[in-house]
C-alpha positions as a LaTeX table, in Angstrom:
\begin{tabular}{lrrr}
\hline
Residue & $x$ (\AA) & $y$ (\AA) & $z$ (\AA) \\
\hline
Met1 & $-43.10$ & 8.62 & 63.84 \\
Ala2 & $-44.86$ & 6.15 & 61.49 \\
Thr3 & $-45.21$ & 8.93 & 58.90 \\
Leu4 & $-41.28$ & 9.82 & 58.97 \\
Phe5 & $-40.65$ & 5.59 & 58.78 \\
Arg6 & $-43.11$ & 5.39 & 55.81 \\
Asp7 & $-41.17$ & 8.42 & 54.02 \\
Leu8 & $-37.45$ & 7.05 & 54.50 \\
Gln9 & $-39.14$ & 3.59 & 53.01 \\
Thr10 & $-40.35$ & 5.38 & 50.15 \\
Lys11 & $-36.98$ & 7.22 & 49.86 \\
Gly12 & $-35.02$ & 4.09 & 50.16 \\
Lys13 & $-36.97$ & 2.54 & 47.15 \\
Val14 & $-36.16$ & 5.42 & 45.19 \\
Ile15 & $-32.64$ & 5.14 & 45.75 \\
Ile16 & $-32.61$ & 1.47 & 45.21 \\
Met17 & $-34.21$ & 1.85 & 41.67 \\
Leu18 & $-32.03$ & 4.98 & 40.53 \\
Ala19 & $-29.06$ & 2.40 & 41.81 \\
Val20 & $-30.17$ & $-0.34$ & 39.96 \\
Ile21 & $-30.89$ & 1.87 & 36.70 \\
Leu22 & $-27.55$ & 3.47 & 37.06 \\
Val23 & $-25.89$ & $-0.35$ & 37.30 \\
Val24 & $-27.94$ & $-1.43$ & 34.21 \\
Val25 & $-26.73$ & 1.64 & 32.26 \\
Leu26 & $-23.10$ & 1.21 & 33.29 \\
Met27 & $-23.07$ & $-2.64$ & 32.25 \\
Tyr28 & $-24.50$ & $-1.66$ & 28.61 \\
His29 & $-21.95$ & 1.28 & 28.15 \\
Ile30 & $-19.03$ & $-1.10$ & 29.31 \\
Ser31 & $-20.44$ & $-4.00$ & 26.99 \\
Phe32 & $-21.15$ & $-1.68$ & 23.91 \\
Pro33 & $-19.11$ & $-3.05$ & 20.92 \\
Tyr34 & $-18.06$ & 0.28 & 19.98 \\
Lys35 & $-17.01$ & 1.96 & 23.12 \\
Lys36 & $-13.12$ & 1.80 & 21.78 \\
Leu37 & $-14.31$ & 4.18 & 19.04 \\
Ser38 & $-15.54$ & 7.05 & 21.23 \\
Tyr39 & $-13.04$ & 9.57 & 19.95 \\
Pro40 & $-13.87$ & 13.11 & 18.95 \\
Ala41 & $-15.78$ & 13.80 & 15.67 \\
Pro42 & $-13.78$ & 14.39 & 12.61 \\
Ala43 & $-12.11$ & 17.58 & 11.75 \\
Arg44 & $-13.77$ & 18.94 & 8.69 \\
Ser45 & $-11.39$ & 21.68 & 7.84 \\
Lys46 & $-9.55$ & 20.67 & 4.78 \\
Thr47 & $-5.87$ & 19.40 & 5.42 \\
Lys48 & $-3.47$ & 17.63 & 3.29 \\
Gln49 & $-4.51$ & 14.39 & 3.97 \\
Asp50 & $-8.14$ & 15.12 & 4.93 \\
His51 & $-10.10$ & 16.48 & 2.05 \\
Ser52 & $-14.32$ & 16.48 & 1.73 \\
Pro53 & $-15.26$ & 13.74 & $-0.53$ \\
Ser54 & $-15.57$ & 13.86 & $-4.34$ \\
Thr55 & $-17.03$ & 10.89 & $-5.41$ \\
Ser56 & $-18.69$ & 12.56 & $-8.42$ \\
Val57 & $-15.75$ & 14.02 & $-9.85$ \\
Val58 & $-12.98$ & 11.06 & $-9.18$ \\
Gly59 & $-15.34$ & 8.08 & $-9.61$ \\
Lys60 & $-17.48$ & 9.82 & $-12.49$ \\
Gln61 & $-20.48$ & 8.88 & $-10.44$ \\
Pro62 & $-23.29$ & 11.51 & $-10.49$ \\
Asn63 & $-25.33$ & 9.78 & $-8.15$ \\
Ser64 & $-23.57$ & 7.47 & $-5.77$ \\
Thr65 & $-26.48$ & 6.32 & $-3.49$ \\
Gln66 & $-28.44$ & 5.54 & $-6.59$ \\
Val67 & $-25.77$ & 3.52 & $-7.84$ \\
Ile68 & $-25.02$ & 1.52 & $-4.78$ \\
Gln69 & $-29.05$ & 0.73 & $-4.42$ \\
Asn70 & $-28.51$ & $-0.94$ & $-7.87$ \\
Thr71 & $-25.50$ & $-3.15$ & $-7.12$ \\
Asp72 & $-24.69$ & $-6.24$ & $-5.29$ \\
Lys73 & $-21.11$ & $-5.53$ & $-4.92$ \\
Pro74 & $-19.63$ & $-4.59$ & $-1.43$ \\
Val75 & $-19.30$ & $-0.93$ & $-1.16$ \\
Leu76 & $-15.69$ & $-0.02$ & $-0.40$ \\
Leu77 & $-15.46$ & 3.42 & 1.22 \\
Leu78 & $-11.86$ & 4.90 & 0.76 \\
Trp79 & $-11.54$ & 7.64 & 3.88 \\
Phe80 & $-8.43$ & 9.20 & 2.69 \\
Trp81 & $-7.20$ & 9.72 & $-0.69$ \\
Pro82 & $-3.47$ & 8.57 & 0.38 \\
Glu83 & $-1.05$ & 11.85 & 0.06 \\
Asn84 & $-4.02$ & 13.28 & $-1.82$ \\
Lys85 & $-3.09$ & 11.46 & $-5.01$ \\
Arg86 & $-6.42$ & 11.17 & $-6.65$ \\
Phe87 & $-7.18$ & 8.88 & $-9.53$ \\
Asp88 & $-10.69$ & 7.93 & $-11.51$ \\
Phe89 & $-12.05$ & 4.79 & $-9.85$ \\
Gln90 & $-12.81$ & 3.50 & $-13.08$ \\
Asp91 & $-9.08$ & 2.69 & $-13.65$ \\
Cys92 & $-9.76$ & $-0.20$ & $-11.63$ \\
Lys93 & $-11.55$ & $-1.77$ & $-14.65$ \\
Thr94 & $-9.78$ & $-0.40$ & $-17.34$ \\
Leu95 & $-6.20$ & $-0.93$ & $-16.00$ \\
Phe96 & $-6.24$ & $-3.99$ & $-13.96$ \\
Gln97 & $-9.48$ & $-5.78$ & $-14.91$ \\
Ile98 & $-10.91$ & $-5.46$ & $-11.45$ \\
Asp99 & $-14.46$ & $-4.63$ & $-10.91$ \\
Ser100 & $-15.72$ & $-6.72$ & $-7.82$ \\
Cys101 & $-16.68$ & $-3.65$ & $-5.48$ \\
His102 & $-18.09$ & $-0.44$ & $-5.63$ \\
Leu103 & $-15.55$ & 2.36 & $-5.05$ \\
Thr104 & $-16.24$ & 5.48 & $-3.28$ \\
Asp105 & $-14.90$ & 8.36 & $-1.59$ \\
Asp106 & $-18.40$ & 9.74 & $-0.32$ \\
Arg107 & $-17.87$ & 9.85 & 3.59 \\
Ser108 & $-22.02$ & 10.35 & 3.70 \\
Leu109 & $-22.06$ & 6.72 & 2.53 \\
Tyr110 & $-20.26$ & 5.66 & 6.08 \\
Thr111 & $-23.10$ & 3.72 & 7.36 \\
Thr112 & $-23.94$ & 1.53 & 4.60 \\
Ala113 & $-20.22$ & 0.75 & 3.23 \\
Gln114 & $-19.18$ & $-2.46$ & 4.32 \\
Glu115 & $-15.45$ & $-1.80$ & 3.87 \\
Val116 & $-13.69$ & 1.06 & 4.85 \\
Leu117 & $-9.96$ & 1.85 & 3.77 \\
Val118 & $-8.19$ & 4.10 & 6.09 \\
Phe119 & $-4.42$ & 5.20 & 5.15 \\
His120 & $-2.07$ & 4.97 & 8.32 \\
Asn121 & $-0.01$ & 8.03 & 7.30 \\
Ala122 & $-3.28$ & 10.44 & 6.93 \\
Ile123 & $-4.60$ & 9.21 & 10.61 \\
Gln124 & $-4.13$ & 12.42 & 12.83 \\
Asp125 & $-2.36$ & 11.56 & 16.23 \\
Asp126 & $-5.50$ & 12.09 & 18.40 \\
Leu127 & $-7.54$ & 9.88 & 15.82 \\
Ser128 & $-9.73$ & 13.14 & 15.10 \\
Asn129 & $-9.71$ & 12.39 & 11.65 \\
Leu130 & $-11.21$ & 8.94 & 11.94 \\
Pro131 & $-14.99$ & 8.10 & 11.33 \\
Thr132 & $-17.06$ & 8.82 & 14.56 \\
Pro133 & $-19.31$ & 5.48 & 16.16 \\
Pro134 & $-21.45$ & 4.11 & 15.96 \\
Arg135 & $-19.89$ & 1.46 & 13.85 \\
Pro136 & $-22.15$ & $-0.78$ & 11.83 \\
Arg137 & $-21.68$ & $-4.14$ & 12.91 \\
Phe138 & $-21.17$ & $-5.77$ & 9.25 \\
Gln139 & $-18.67$ & $-2.94$ & 8.55 \\
Arg140 & $-14.84$ & $-3.98$ & 8.14 \\
Trp141 & $-11.93$ & $-1.36$ & 8.38 \\
Ile142 & $-8.64$ & $-2.02$ & 6.30 \\
Trp143 & $-5.28$ & $-0.52$ & 7.73 \\
Phe144 & $-3.57$ & 0.32 & 4.49 \\
Asn145 & 0.15 & 1.06 & 5.02 \\
Thr146 & 3.18 & 1.34 & 2.19 \\
Ala147 & 5.94 & 2.59 & 4.30 \\
Ser148 & 8.66 & 0.30 & 5.72 \\
Pro149 & 8.46 & 0.02 & 9.94 \\
Asn150 & 11.15 & 2.62 & 10.15 \\
Asn151 & 9.27 & 4.85 & 8.50 \\
Thr152 & 5.97 & 4.11 & 10.16 \\
Arg153 & 4.49 & 6.09 & 12.70 \\
Arg154 & 3.32 & 5.19 & 15.93 \\
Ile155 & $-0.32$ & 6.26 & 16.74 \\
Thr156 & $-1.88$ & 5.34 & 19.95 \\
Gly157 & $-5.10$ & 4.22 & 20.22 \\
Ile158 & $-5.95$ & 2.79 & 16.69 \\
Gln159 & $-5.02$ & $-1.35$ & 18.47 \\
Gly160 & $-8.37$ & $-3.52$ & 17.97 \\
Leu161 & $-9.73$ & $-0.96$ & 15.21 \\
Phe162 & $-8.98$ & $-2.78$ & 12.14 \\
Asn163 & $-10.01$ & $-5.96$ & 10.73 \\
Leu164 & $-7.67$ & $-6.61$ & 7.84 \\
Thr165 & $-4.29$ & $-5.34$ & 6.95 \\
Met166 & $-3.06$ & $-4.30$ & 3.43 \\
Ser167 & 0.62 & $-3.74$ & 3.05 \\
Tyr168 & 3.67 & $-5.22$ & 1.02 \\
Arg169 & 4.08 & $-7.52$ & 3.66 \\
Arg170 & 3.55 & $-11.33$ & 1.83 \\
Asp171 & 1.67 & $-11.99$ & 5.41 \\
Ala172 & $-0.58$ & $-9.43$ & 5.13 \\
Asp173 & $-4.62$ & $-9.82$ & 4.50 \\
Ile174 & $-4.14$ & $-7.87$ & 1.10 \\
His175 & $-0.80$ & $-7.99$ & $-0.31$ \\
Val176 & 0.39 & $-5.22$ & $-2.40$ \\
Cys177 & 2.80 & $-5.97$ & $-4.85$ \\
Trp178 & 3.59 & $-6.43$ & $-8.60$ \\
Arg179 & 3.93 & $-10.04$ & $-9.40$ \\
Leu180 & 4.83 & $-11.75$ & $-12.98$ \\
Thr181 & 1.94 & $-13.40$ & $-14.86$ \\
Leu182 & 2.30 & $-17.05$ & $-15.89$ \\
Lys183 & 1.96 & $-17.02$ & $-19.95$ \\
Lys184 & $-0.55$ & $-19.58$ & $-21.24$ \\
Asp185 & 1.97 & $-20.73$ & $-23.91$ \\
Val186 & 5.46 & $-20.55$ & $-24.21$ \\
Asp187 & 7.08 & $-17.46$ & $-25.99$ \\
Ala188 & 10.71 & $-17.37$ & $-27.34$ \\
Asp189 & 10.21 & $-14.27$ & $-29.34$ \\
Phe190 & 11.88 & $-11.71$ & $-26.65$ \\
Val191 & 13.16 & $-8.79$ & $-28.50$ \\
Leu192 & 16.07 & $-6.73$ & $-26.43$ \\
Pro193 & 15.31 & $-3.04$ & $-26.59$ \\
Lys194 & 18.32 & $-0.96$ & $-27.68$ \\
Lys195 & 20.87 & $-0.33$ & $-24.83$ \\
Glu196 & 22.45 & 2.98 & $-24.62$ \\
Arg197 & 23.55 & 2.89 & $-21.21$ \\
Leu198 & 25.53 & 0.25 & $-19.07$ \\
Leu199 & 24.37 & 1.33 & $-15.97$ \\
Cys200 & 21.29 & 3.54 & $-14.37$ \\
Leu201 & 19.22 & 4.91 & $-11.44$ \\
Ile202 & 16.26 & 7.32 & $-11.33$ \\
Ile203 & 15.90 & 8.84 & $-8.05$ \\
Asp204 & 12.48 & 10.09 & $-7.12$ \\
Arg205 & 13.34 & 12.49 & $-4.17$ \\
Gly206 & 16.56 & 13.52 & $-2.78$ \\
Asp207 & 19.99 & 12.31 & $-3.78$ \\
Pro208 & 21.63 & 8.97 & $-3.60$ \\
His209 & 23.94 & 10.32 & $-0.75$ \\
Thr210 & 20.95 & 10.55 & 1.69 \\
Gln211 & 19.92 & 6.81 & 1.32 \\
Pro212 & 20.63 & 3.94 & 3.40 \\
Trp213 & 22.42 & 2.42 & 0.44 \\
Lys214 & 24.72 & 5.42 & 0.48 \\
Ser215 & 28.45 & 3.66 & 1.59 \\
Tyr216 & 27.50 & 0.75 & $-1.11$ \\
Tyr217 & 26.68 & 3.18 & $-3.67$ \\
Glu218 & 29.72 & 5.40 & $-3.19$ \\
Asp219 & 32.28 & 2.25 & $-3.47$ \\
Leu220 & 30.44 & 1.14 & $-6.67$ \\
Thr221 & 30.69 & 4.72 & $-8.57$ \\
Lys222 & 34.54 & 4.68 & $-7.89$ \\
His223 & 34.57 & 1.66 & $-10.42$ \\
Ile224 & 31.98 & 2.26 & $-12.82$ \\
Lys225 & 29.76 & 5.04 & $-14.45$ \\
Val226 & 26.05 & 5.34 & $-13.35$ \\
Asp227 & 23.92 & 7.38 & $-15.22$ \\
Val228 & 21.32 & 9.04 & $-12.81$ \\
Phe229 & 18.06 & 10.54 & $-13.60$ \\
Ser230 & 16.00 & 13.09 & $-11.36$ \\
Ser231 & 12.20 & 12.29 & $-11.86$ \\
Leu232 & 11.87 & 15.75 & $-9.96$ \\
Ser233 & 13.79 & 17.53 & $-12.86$ \\
Ala234 & 11.86 & 19.58 & $-15.08$ \\
Ser235 & 13.51 & 17.82 & $-18.12$ \\
Phe236 & 12.17 & 14.29 & $-16.88$ \\
Ser237 & 8.23 & 13.33 & $-17.05$ \\
Lys238 & 8.15 & 10.22 & $-15.14$ \\
Ser239 & 4.89 & 9.33 & $-17.08$ \\
Lys240 & 6.41 & 9.21 & $-20.45$ \\
Ser241 & 10.37 & 9.08 & $-19.94$ \\
Tyr242 & 10.29 & 6.16 & $-17.04$ \\
Phe243 & 10.10 & 3.04 & $-18.91$ \\
Gln244 & 11.71 & 4.69 & $-22.10$ \\
Thr245 & 14.72 & 5.60 & $-19.79$ \\
Val246 & 14.84 & 2.24 & $-17.96$ \\
Ser247 & 14.91 & 0.14 & $-21.30$ \\
Gly248 & 17.73 & 1.94 & $-22.60$ \\
Cys249 & 19.96 & 0.64 & $-19.80$ \\
Lys250 & 21.58 & $-2.86$ & $-19.54$ \\
Phe251 & 21.42 & $-2.96$ & $-15.92$ \\
Tyr252 & 19.48 & $-0.84$ & $-13.25$ \\
Leu253 & 19.99 & $-0.26$ & $-9.59$ \\
Ser254 & 16.74 & $-1.42$ & $-8.11$ \\
Phe255 & 18.01 & $-0.14$ & $-4.65$ \\
Glu256 & 15.52 & $-0.13$ & $-1.79$ \\
Thr257 & 15.02 & 2.62 & 0.91 \\
Ser258 & 14.28 & $-0.15$ & 3.49 \\
Thr259 & 15.88 & $-3.69$ & 3.91 \\
His260 & 13.18 & $-5.14$ & 5.84 \\
Arg261 & 11.57 & $-8.39$ & 4.34 \\
Asp262 & 9.11 & $-8.07$ & 1.58 \\
Tyr263 & 9.90 & $-4.48$ & 1.13 \\
Ile264 & 10.10 & $-4.87$ & $-2.57$ \\
Thr265 & 8.96 & $-2.18$ & $-4.62$ \\
Glu266 & 8.10 & $-0.73$ & $-8.30$ \\
Ser267 & 11.97 & 0.08 & $-8.52$ \\
Phe268 & 12.35 & $-4.03$ & $-8.87$ \\
Asn269 & 9.19 & $-4.37$ & $-10.97$ \\
Gly270 & 9.93 & $-1.64$ & $-13.54$ \\
Pro271 & 13.22 & $-3.00$ & $-14.81$ \\
Leu272 & 11.61 & $-6.43$ & $-15.23$ \\
Ala273 & 8.95 & $-4.96$ & $-17.06$ \\
Ala274 & 11.31 & $-2.82$ & $-19.50$ \\
Gly275 & 13.61 & $-5.41$ & $-20.49$ \\
Thr276 & 16.60 & $-4.46$ & $-18.30$ \\
Val277 & 18.35 & $-6.56$ & $-15.52$ \\
Pro278 & 17.71 & $-5.49$ & $-11.90$ \\
Ile279 & 20.26 & $-5.14$ & $-9.81$ \\
Ala280 & 18.81 & $-5.63$ & $-6.17$ \\
Phe281 & 19.78 & $-3.91$ & $-2.60$ \\
Gly282 & 16.83 & $-4.54$ & $-0.04$ \\
Pro283 & 15.93 & $-7.67$ & 1.65 \\
Pro284 & 17.82 & $-10.92$ & 0.95 \\
Arg285 & 18.01 & $-12.49$ & $-2.56$ \\
Arg286 & 15.41 & $-15.50$ & $-1.28$ \\
Asn287 & 12.78 & $-12.70$ & $-0.68$ \\
Tyr288 & 13.13 & $-11.41$ & $-4.12$ \\
Glu289 & 12.67 & $-14.82$ & $-5.32$ \\
Asp290 & 9.14 & $-15.04$ & $-4.15$ \\
Leu291 & 8.44 & $-12.60$ & $-6.76$ \\
Ala292 & 10.39 & $-13.54$ & $-9.66$ \\
Pro293 & 13.00 & $-16.11$ & $-10.79$ \\
Gly294 & 16.29 & $-16.07$ & $-9.35$ \\
Ser295 & 18.07 & $-16.07$ & $-12.84$ \\
Ser296 & 16.06 & $-12.81$ & $-13.83$ \\
Phe297 & 17.93 & $-10.57$ & $-11.53$ \\
Ile298 & 21.55 & $-9.79$ & $-9.80$ \\
His299 & 21.48 & $-9.21$ & $-5.99$ \\
Val300 & 24.47 & $-7.14$ & $-4.25$ \\
Asp301 & 24.46 & $-10.24$ & $-1.62$ \\
Asp302 & 25.98 & $-12.11$ & $-4.39$ \\
Phe303 & 29.18 & $-10.80$ & $-4.23$ \\
Pro304 & 31.49 & $-9.90$ & $-1.24$ \\
Asn305 & 32.05 & $-6.10$ & $-2.25$ \\
Ala306 & 30.90 & $-3.51$ & $-4.92$ \\
Thr307 & 34.32 & $-3.92$ & $-6.77$ \\
Lys308 & 33.50 & $-7.84$ & $-7.40$ \\
Leu309 & 29.97 & $-6.58$ & $-8.75$ \\
Val310 & 31.33 & $-3.98$ & $-11.12$ \\
Lys311 & 34.12 & $-6.79$ & $-12.51$ \\
Phe312 & 30.96 & $-9.28$ & $-13.03$ \\
Leu313 & 28.68 & $-6.45$ & $-14.75$ \\
Leu314 & 31.53 & $-5.62$ & $-17.18$ \\
Arg315 & 32.02 & $-9.26$ & $-18.19$ \\
Leu316 & 28.52 & $-9.51$ & $-18.97$ \\
Asp317 & 28.66 & $-6.34$ & $-20.91$ \\
Lys318 & 30.90 & $-8.10$ & $-23.37$ \\
Asp319 & 29.10 & $-11.49$ & $-23.32$ \\
His320 & 26.10 & $-10.94$ & $-25.17$ \\
Asp321 & 24.71 & $-14.78$ & $-24.42$ \\
Ala322 & 25.47 & $-14.65$ & $-21.06$ \\
Tyr323 & 23.62 & $-11.41$ & $-20.64$ \\
Met324 & 20.32 & $-12.64$ & $-22.73$ \\
Arg325 & 20.23 & $-15.71$ & $-20.64$ \\
Tyr326 & 18.88 & $-13.21$ & $-17.84$ \\
Phe327 & 15.76 & $-12.84$ & $-19.87$ \\
Asp328 & 14.91 & $-16.71$ & $-20.43$ \\
Trp329 & 12.30 & $-16.46$ & $-17.97$ \\
Arg330 & 10.13 & $-14.07$ & $-20.37$ \\
Arg331 & 9.41 & $-17.58$ & $-22.41$ \\
Phe332 & 7.10 & $-18.33$ & $-19.44$ \\
Tyr333 & 5.88 & $-15.14$ & $-17.44$ \\
Thr334 & 5.04 & $-11.61$ & $-18.29$ \\
Ala335 & 6.27 & $-8.54$ & $-16.20$ \\
Arg336 & 3.42 & $-5.76$ & $-16.08$ \\
Arg337 & 4.10 & $-2.09$ & $-16.19$ \\
His338 & 2.93 & $-0.27$ & $-13.36$ \\
Pro339 & 1.55 & 3.20 & $-14.00$ \\
Thr340 & 3.99 & 5.81 & $-13.60$ \\
Glu341 & 1.53 & 9.02 & $-13.49$ \\
Glu342 & 1.73 & 10.60 & $-10.10$ \\
Asn343 & $-1.80$ & 10.57 & $-9.38$ \\
Arg344 & $-2.17$ & 7.22 & $-9.82$ \\
Gln345 & 0.64 & 5.88 & $-7.53$ \\
Phe346 & $-1.76$ & 4.19 & $-4.97$ \\
Ala347 & $-4.37$ & 3.07 & $-7.64$ \\
His348 & $-3.22$ & $-0.60$ & $-7.80$ \\
Ala349 & $-3.07$ & $-0.90$ & $-4.53$ \\
Ile350 & $-6.58$ & 0.10 & $-3.95$ \\
Cys351 & $-7.87$ & $-1.78$ & $-6.72$ \\
Gln352 & $-6.31$ & $-4.72$ & $-5.18$ \\
Ala353 & $-8.57$ & $-4.02$ & $-1.93$ \\
Cys354 & $-11.73$ & $-3.94$ & $-4.28$ \\
Asp355 & $-10.86$ & $-7.39$ & $-5.63$ \\
His356 & $-10.24$ & $-8.76$ & $-1.95$ \\
Val357 & $-13.19$ & $-7.35$ & $-0.73$ \\
Gly358 & $-15.35$ & $-8.58$ & $-3.45$ \\
Lys359 & $-14.32$ & $-12.40$ & $-2.95$ \\
Asn360 & $-13.76$ & $-12.59$ & 0.84 \\
Arg361 & $-15.91$ & $-11.97$ & 3.61 \\
Val362 & $-14.16$ & $-12.83$ & 6.84 \\
Tyr363 & $-14.50$ & $-10.72$ & 9.85 \\
Arg364 & $-11.72$ & $-10.69$ & 12.37 \\
Val365 & $-9.90$ & $-7.99$ & 14.64 \\
Val366 & $-6.27$ & $-7.43$ & 14.24 \\
Pro367 & $-5.45$ & $-6.85$ & 18.22 \\
Asp368 & $-1.71$ & $-5.55$ & 17.50 \\
Leu369 & $-0.83$ & $-4.04$ & 14.40 \\
Tyr370 & 2.71 & $-2.90$ & 15.39 \\
Lys371 & 3.70 & $-6.42$ & 17.05 \\
Trp372 & 2.81 & $-7.93$ & 13.92 \\
Phe373 & 4.31 & $-5.17$ & 11.68 \\
Leu374 & 7.55 & $-3.72$ & 13.32 \\
Ile375 & 8.94 & $-6.96$ & 13.75 \\
\hline
\end{tabular}
């Protein structure tokens, strides 16, 4: 009987010890800071959005690891090439004078990269093509999205993963947009480009009748001719013809695909840089005035209907002095031409991310992306 009692005591102690170990393991697992990242490993098959890294080709860096060891700049890892549009990383320095980080797409550098830039539309629904844990404690993830709210796909499970936001929204951590640059000296030597057309529009995809501004456009074209160009046509090379075409128009329809606040794209910057008056259709006028002087453009909301706008344009066409007043802002500001090459579509935004991370090291968590972005 005594032997049986001792055996029970021994077994009881073993059970208690095992229970204690189990509790400790569970407490550690629950408190582990990267538990939220416990999704499957990245899929290695090449898809439209997920390509194996090629830093040595795109960035012209034959040995990324060696370069990183010899720099004190933060490493910004581009996890996806947005829409597979690849550009030379040296463009940041040569085109935009940005050289404040080390850009790479080499995923083998994940554990040493201080920043990881993730393009929203490239994320798979099951998160299987995101980096696998453990995630370095010093690392920040940047959520990159250029689509409007009505074109942004909801992906379950990405809440709480990101530390910075990059978007066209002005309240994003990294505001992606084209701004006018203040001149050091007042300059009155603006020469108006030769104008061959009155009103123009360039369509990147589809046709005007599939756009949200369909009704307004149809009313407009009943009273005035619009010269429409398709950037997808064989005769139109966007990289060579865009600014040449826009500069030859007195007015350009800068019609956006969304009216959400801050959604102002290159379709507005292009005519400003080309020496043409943009006619804005998108967010309210006051939103545009955050980026450009109110006297530099025409907004459709300035008129009760398209007919009134057409009458105003026809009057301006005959009044050269009144038309030229739309370029008075050029005495004080410069509008920069954006790259029109297809592969450089996202270059400016990615370079802006590089500029930001090289100057700012604030660490935070964005708890609810959709609550912020989809309002």
